[in-house]
C-alpha positions in Angstrom: -102.1 63.7 215.4 -105.5 65.1 215.2 -106.8 68.1 217.0 -110.4 68.7 217.9 -112.3 71.6 219.3 -115.6 70.4 221.2 -118.3 73.3 220.4 -120.6 72.4 223.3 -118.2 72.7 225.8 -115.0 74.7 224.2 -112.6 72.0 225.4 -109.5 71.0 223.2 -108.8 67.4 222.5 -105.6 65.9 220.8 -105.6 62.5 219.6 -101.9 60.9 219.4 -101.6 57.6 217.6 -97.5 57.0 217.7 -94.7 58.6 219.1 -92.1 56.2 217.9 -90.0 58.8 216.1 -88.8 60.1 219.7 -87.5 56.8 220.8 -86.4 55.1 217.5 -83.4 56.6 215.7 -83.8 54.1 212.5 -87.1 56.0 211.7 -88.0 56.8 208.4 -87.9 60.5 209.3 -84.6 62.8 209.1 -83.7 65.0 212.0 -85.5 68.1 210.8 -88.9 66.0 210.2 -88.4 64.5 214.0 -87.9 68.0 215.1 -90.8 69.5 213.6 -93.1 66.5 214.6 -91.8 66.9 218.4 -92.3 70.6 218.7 -95.9 70.1 216.9 -96.8 67.2 219.3 -95.5 68.7 222.2 -97.6 72.2 221.6 -100.6 70.2 220.7 -100.6 68.2 224.2 -99.6 71.1 226.5 -102.6 73.1 225.0 -104.9 70.3 225.1 -107.5 70.0 228.1 -107.6 66.0 227.1 -105.5 63.6 225.1 -106.7 60.4 223.5 -104.4 57.7 223.0 -104.6 54.3 221.5 -102.5 52.4 224.0 -100.7 52.5 227.4 -97.2 52.8 226.0 -97.9 55.9 224.1 -99.5 57.4 227.2 -96.3 56.5 228.9 -94.2 58.4 226.2 -96.2 61.4 226.5 -95.6 61.4 230.3 -92.1 60.7 229.9 -90.9 63.2 226.9 -93.6 66.0 227.4 -94.3 65.9 231.3 -98.1 66.0 230.9 -100.1 64.7 233.9 -101.7 61.5 233.6 -105.0 63.1 234.5 -105.2 64.4 231.0 -104.8 61.3 229.2 -107.6 58.9 228.1 -106.7 55.4 226.7 -109.0 54.0 224.1 -109.1 51.2 222.0 -109.0 52.1 218.5 -111.8 50.1 216.7 -111.4 49.9 213.0 -114.7 47.9 211.6 -114.7 47.3 207.9 -117.4 45.7 206.2 
C-alpha cells in the first residue's frame, strides 16, 4: 500500500495492490501482522479521497471488508514495462 498527497489539489490517494491476508487464513503472516495490516489499510482507505486498485477483485474486497463506497475506487491496470 502506498499513500500519496497530491500537492496541487491537496487530495489524499491510496494505492492498494492486494488484500489476500484478509481472506486467506493460510497466508504467510501471523495473526498479529494480519491485524496490524488490517488496521493500516482500513485507516488509509477511509482517509483517502480516492483509492487506486490493480483489479476488480481488490475493489470488491475493499467494499466488502472496509465498507468504502465504489465511487472512491479507481481500477487501473498496472503496467510494468521493463526493457
